[in-house]
C-alpha positions in Angstrom: -5.1 -13.8 9.1 -6.2 -10.5 10.9 -5.3 -12.2 14.3 -5.8 -9.6 17.0 -4.6 -10.9 20.3 -5.6 -7.8 22.3 -9.2 -7.7 21.1 -9.5 -11.7 21.7 -8.3 -10.7 25.0 -10.7 -8.3 25.6 -13.6 -10.7 24.4 -12.2 -13.5 26.7 -12.5 -11.2 30.0 -16.1 -10.9 29.4 -17.4 -14.1 31.1 -15.5 -13.2 34.2 -16.8 -9.5 34.6 -20.3 -11.0 33.9 -20.0 -13.4 36.9 -18.7 -10.4 38.8 -21.6 -8.1 38.4 -24.3 -10.7 39.0 -22.4 -12.0 42.0 -22.5 -8.2 43.8 -24.1 -8.2 47.2 -26.9 -5.6 45.7 -27.6 -7.9 42.8 -31.0 -9.7 42.7 -30.4 -11.2 39.4 -29.2 -14.9 38.7 -27.5 -16.3 35.7 -26.5 -13.8 32.8 -29.7 -12.1 33.1 -29.3 -8.5 32.7 -25.7 -8.7 31.7 -25.2 -9.8 28.0 -21.8 -9.6 26.1 -23.2 -6.6 24.9 -23.8 -4.7 28.3 -21.6 -1.5 28.5 -20.2 -2.0 31.7 -18.8 -5.5 30.8 -17.4 -4.4 27.5 -15.9 -1.3 29.1 -14.1 -3.2 32.0 -13.1 -6.2 29.5 -11.5 -3.5 27.2 -9.5 -1.7 30.0 -8.3 -4.9 31.6 -7.3 -6.2 28.2 -5.1 -3.0 27.6 -3.5 -2.7 30.8 -5.5 -0.3 32.6 -6.9 -2.5 35.1 -5.9 -5.6 36.9 -7.4 -8.7 34.8 -6.9 -10.9 37.8 -9.1 -9.0 40.3 -12.1 -8.7 38.0 -13.2 -5.6 39.8 -15.2 -2.6 38.4 -13.3 0.1 36.8 -13.0 3.4 38.5 -12.5 6.4 36.0 -11.2 8.4 38.8 -8.2 6.0 39.6 -7.3 5.5 35.9 -3.7 7.2 35.5 -2.4 8.0 32.1 0.7 5.6 30.9 3.9 7.5 31.1 5.7 9.1 27.9 9.1 9.5 27.6 11.9 10.3 25.0 15.4 9.1 25.1 18.4 10.2 23.3 21.7 9.0 23.9 25.0 10.0 22.5 27.3 8.6 25.2 29.3 6.6 22.4 31.1 9.4 21.3 33.0 9.6 24.7 34.8 6.4 23.6 38.0 7.5 21.9 37.8 4.8 19.1 34.3 6.2 18.1 35.6 9.7 17.9 38.2 8.7 15.5 35.4 7.4 13.0 32.5 9.5 13.7 31.6 13.1 14.4 28.2 12.3 15.5 26.6 9.0 16.8 23.2 9.6 18.3 20.4 7.0 19.3 17.1 7.6 20.1 13.7 6.2 21.6 10.3 7.6 22.1 6.8 6.7 23.5 3.7 8.3 23.7 0.3 7.1 25.0 -3.1 8.8 25.1 -6.3 7.6 26.3 -9.5 9.3 25.5 -13.2 8.9 26.9 -15.6 10.7 24.7 -19.2 11.7 25.5 -19.4 10.5 29.0 -22.6 11.7 30.7 -25.4 10.7 33.1 -27.7 8.0 31.5 -30.6 10.0 31.5 -32.6 6.9 30.1 -31.9 4.9 33.4 -32.7 8.3 35.7 -36.3 8.7 33.8 -37.2 4.7 34.1 -36.1 4.9 37.8 -38.5 8.2 38.4 -41.3 6.6 36.7 -40.8 3.5 38.4 -39.3 3.7 41.8 -39.7 0.2 42.6 -37.4 -0.9 39.8 -33.7 0.2 40.6 -32.4 -1.8 37.9 -34.2 -0.6 34.7 -33.1 -2.2 31.3 -32.7 -1.4 27.6 -34.7 -2.8 24.6 -31.8 -5.7 24.7 -32.9 -6.5 28.4 -29.5 -5.2 29.7 -29.2 -3.2 32.8 -28.8 0.4 32.2 -25.6 1.5 33.6 -25.3 5.0 35.6 -22.9 6.6 33.2 -23.5 6.5 29.4 -20.1 6.6 27.1 -19.8 6.9 23.6 -16.4 5.6 22.7 -13.1 4.7 24.7 -9.9 5.3 22.6 -6.3 4.2 23.1 -3.3 5.6 20.9 0.2 4.5 21.3 3.5 5.4 19.1 7.0 4.7 19.4 8.3 7.4 17.4 10.8 5.9 17.0 11.1 2.7 18.4 14.6 2.7 17.6 16.5 5.6 15.8 20.0 6.0 14.8 21.7 8.9 13.3 25.4 8.6 12.3 27.9 11.2 10.5 31.4 9.9 9.7 34.6 11.8 9.5 34.6 10.8 5.7 31.6 13.1 4.8 29.1 10.2 5.2 25.8 10.2 7.0 23.5 7.3 8.0 20.2 7.3 9.7 17.9 4.2 10.5 14.4 4.4 12.1 11.8 2.1 13.0 8.4 3.4 14.2 5.3 1.8 15.3 1.9 3.1 16.0 -1.4 1.7 17.1 -4.8 2.9 17.7 -7.7 1.0 19.3 -11.4 2.4 19.7 -14.1 0.7 21.5 -17.4 2.1 20.1 -20.6 1.3 22.6 -22.7 2.9 20.1 -22.3 -0.1 17.6 -20.4 -2.5 19.8 -17.4 -2.8 17.8 -13.6 -2.4 18.3 -11.4 -0.9 15.6 -7.9 -1.3 15.6 -5.4 0.7 13.3 -1.6 -0.4 13.2 1.2 1.0 11.4 5.1 0.2 11.0 7.4 2.5 9.4 11.1 1.7 8.5 13.3 4.6 7.3 16.8 4.3 5.8 18.8 7.3 5.0 22.1 7.7 3.3 24.0 10.9 2.8 27.5 11.8 1.3 29.3 15.1 0.5 31.7 15.7 -2.4 33.6 18.4 -1.5 35.2 21.1 -3.9 33.1 20.0 -6.9 33.9 22.5 -9.9 32.0 23.8 -12.6 32.6 26.0 -15.7 29.9 28.3 -16.9 30.3 30.3 -19.8 28.1 33.5 -19.6 26.8 35.7 -22.5 30.1 37.3 -22.9 31.9 34.1 -23.6 33.6 34.4 -20.4 34.5 31.3 -18.4 33.6 31.4 -14.7 34.4 28.6 -12.2 32.4 27.6 -9.5 33.6 25.3 -6.6 31.2 24.2 -4.0 30.0 21.0 -2.1 28.0 18.5 -4.0 25.4 17.0 -1.3 23.9 13.4 -2.2 21.0 12.2 0.1 19.1 9.2 -0.5 15.7 8.4 1.6 13.9 5.1 1.5 10.9 4.6 3.6 8.8 1.6 3.9 5.4 1.9 5.8 2.7 -0.7 6.4 -0.7 0.0 8.0 -4.1 -1.7 8.2 -7.2 -1.1 9.9 -9.5 -3.9 11.2 -13.1 -3.7 12.6 -13.8 -6.4 15.1 -17.7 -6.8 15.4 -18.2 -8.1 18.9 -21.6 -9.8 18.5 -20.7 -11.6 15.2 -17.2 -12.5 16.3 -15.4 -11.8 13.1 -12.7 -9.2 12.0 -13.1 -7.0 8.6 -10.5 -5.2 7.2 -11.6 -2.0 6.3 -8.3 -0.2 5.1 -4.7 -0.5 4.8 -1.7 -0.2 2.2 2.1 -0.9 2.1 3.8 2.1 0.7 7.6 2.4 -0.3 8.8 6.1 -0.7 12.4 6.7 -2.4 13.4 10.1 -2.4 17.1 11.1 -3.9 18.5 14.9 -3.8 21.7 16.2 -5.1 22.2 20.0 -3.7 24.9 22.3 -5.4 25.5 26.0 -4.3 26.1 28.3 -7.7 26.5 31.2 -5.4 26.0 32.9 -2.1 22.3 33.6 -2.8 21.8 30.7 -5.3 21.3 27.1 -4.7 20.1 24.0 -7.4 18.9 20.9 -6.7 18.0 18.0 -8.3 15.2 15.9 -6.9 13.9 12.5 -7.8 10.4 10.9 -5.9 8.9 7.9 -6.0 6.1 6.0 -4.4 4.8 2.7 -4.8 1.6 1.7 -3.2 -0.1 -1.7 -2.7 -3.6 -1.8 -0.8 -4.8 -4.5 1.3 -8.7 -4.3 0.3 -10.2 -4.9 -3.0 -11.4 -1.2 -3.5 -8.1 0.2 -4.7 -5.4 -0.8 -7.4 -1.7 -0.5 -6.9 0.0 2.7 -7.8 3.3 4.0 -9.0 4.0 7.7 -9.0 7.3 9.3 -9.5 8.6 13.1 -10.2 11.8 14.4 -11.0 13.4 17.6 -12.1 15.7 20.4 -11.2 14.8 23.2 -8.7 16.8 26.7 -8.2 16.3 28.7 -4.8 17.0 32.1 -4.5 17.9 33.6 -1.0 16.8 37.2 -0.9 18.2 37.7 2.7 21.3 38.9 4.1 
């Protein structure tokens, strides 16, 4: 149910890297001695190979100095408005796409336990920890990768008939390898947003003041409807035990409806309706349905 192809790929690279380390020219070890599935160098190299920061075919040691960040980009395209038939229907037609990536290595430092053991026993260049794994030269606490398509695809349209339309799909992912407790934490989220707007021009209201005099107000009535559906989950992959455990996640639907009307140059009124429906993916929380509605007045004191 909680299949994680990339996490599985990281674990599948482990045997290859174990063989790489024990076959090194300066290695005096045989078999898997000193390099279990929990040895930090094995885990790090397998993790980076699975997520594209290292060539998985070469099975070579990773060099942190050679790691280059993934490129980030943002694309906005409005070229369709150059087409005459589009300009007859739309006043604006924009498409967007964006990608962001961040790699973080936390708590990287010289392995003082290894240095102390070598100082105490110079004849043993490969000191080991309590798990009988070879102590690496560098000690790393956690490696995390975050990626986001915000949006993966976005369309923003305004027509000549006072209608606007917006559609966006976004995806986010965060993966963290913790070498303190030997587990991979993966969080994923998908957002889909629909937006619809319409302007009713020259809507007229009649207001009677305290003296009984009728005052006519004419302004545009702006209607907006936004529906957002988001789905996220967090899964912990325990490497030694070999199973996935969902720890958090929910599916949320948000509905927002507004109607804006300007009563005067300084005073505007808005009717709003907000509703949020949430269902959770763990047994620790119950489904919720929250909504609020009302009328808000905004007074502009500026010039």
